[in-house]
C-alpha positions as CSV (number, residue, x, y, z in Angstrom):
1,X,15.8,67.1,-12.7
2,X,14.5,68.0,-16.1
3,X,12.3,64.9,-16.5
4,X,10.9,65.6,-13.1
5,X,10.1,69.1,-14.0
6,X,8.4,68.1,-17.2
7,X,6.2,65.4,-15.4
8,X,5.3,68.0,-12.6
9,X,4.4,70.6,-15.2
10,X,2.3,68.0,-17.1
11,X,0.2,67.0,-14.2
12,X,0.2,70.0,-12.0
13,X,-2.8,71.9,-13.6
14,X,-4.7,69.1,-14.8
15,X,-6.2,69.5,-18.2
16,X,-5.9,73.2,-18.3
17,X,-4.8,74.5,-21.8
18,X,-1.9,76.8,-22.2
19,X,1.7,76.9,-21.6
20,X,3.3,76.3,-18.2
21,X,6.9,77.3,-17.5
22,X,9.1,75.4,-15.0
23,X,12.6,75.2,-13.4
24,X,13.0,79.1,-13.3
25,X,11.4,79.6,-16.7
26,X,13.7,77.3,-18.5
27,X,11.4,74.4,-19.5
28,X,7.8,74.5,-20.9
29,X,4.9,72.2,-21.3
30,X,2.1,73.2,-23.7
31,X,-1.3,71.7,-23.8
32,X,-3.9,72.4,-26.4
33,X,-7.3,70.8,-27.2
34,X,-7.7,69.9,-31.0
35,X,-10.8,70.2,-33.0
36,X,-11.2,66.3,-33.1
37,X,-11.3,66.3,-29.4
38,X,-7.8,65.0,-28.6
39,X,-5.3,67.0,-26.7
40,X,-1.9,68.0,-28.0
41,X,1.1,68.2,-25.8
42,X,4.3,69.9,-26.4
43,X,7.5,70.1,-24.3
44,X,10.7,72.1,-24.8
45,X,13.4,74.4,-23.7
46,X,12.5,77.9,-23.3
47,X,15.6,79.4,-21.8
48,X,18.9,77.3,-21.3
49,X,20.5,79.8,-18.9
50,X,19.0,78.4,-15.7
51,X,19.8,74.9,-16.7
52,X,23.5,75.9,-17.4
53,X,23.7,77.9,-14.1
54,X,22.2,74.7,-12.1
55,X,24.8,72.5,-13.8
56,X,27.7,74.8,-13.0
57,X,26.5,75.1,-9.3
58,X,26.2,71.2,-9.0
59,X,29.8,70.8,-10.4
60,X,31.4,73.3,-8.1
61,X,29.6,71.7,-5.0
62,X,30.8,68.2,-6.1
63,X,34.3,69.5,-6.4
64,X,34.1,71.3,-3.0
65,X,32.9,67.9,-1.4
66,X,35.7,65.9,-3.2
67,X,38.3,68.5,-2.0
68,X,37.2,68.4,1.7
69,X,37.2,64.6,1.4
70,X,40.8,64.6,0.3
71,X,41.9,67.0,3.0
72,X,40.2,64.8,5.6
73,X,41.6,61.5,4.2
74,X,45.1,62.9,4.3
75,X,44.6,64.2,7.8
76,X,43.4,60.7,8.9
77,X,46.5,59.1,7.3
78,X,48.6,61.5,9.4
79,X,47.0,60.8,12.6
80,X,47.1,57.0,12.1
81,X,50.9,57.3,11.2
82,X,51.6,59.3,14.4
83,X,53.3,62.2,12.6
84,X,52.1,65.7,12.8
């Protein structure tokens, strides 16, 4: 997710100079033209909170999926054994 955001920010505005923020303002890509004609590229973390919140949401969703899977698996075992 982070790498995809960085790549999208790098190529989304072409060679436009300046700082671009992505993933709810948590990541940045900065492009600047140097005196010798080359371009400088900087990437980094601007605000870690959106990344932490995203990670927590993903973990909670995965735990919910595993919990539902366990309940369904147990119900299947009950149905196959013939007990209720």
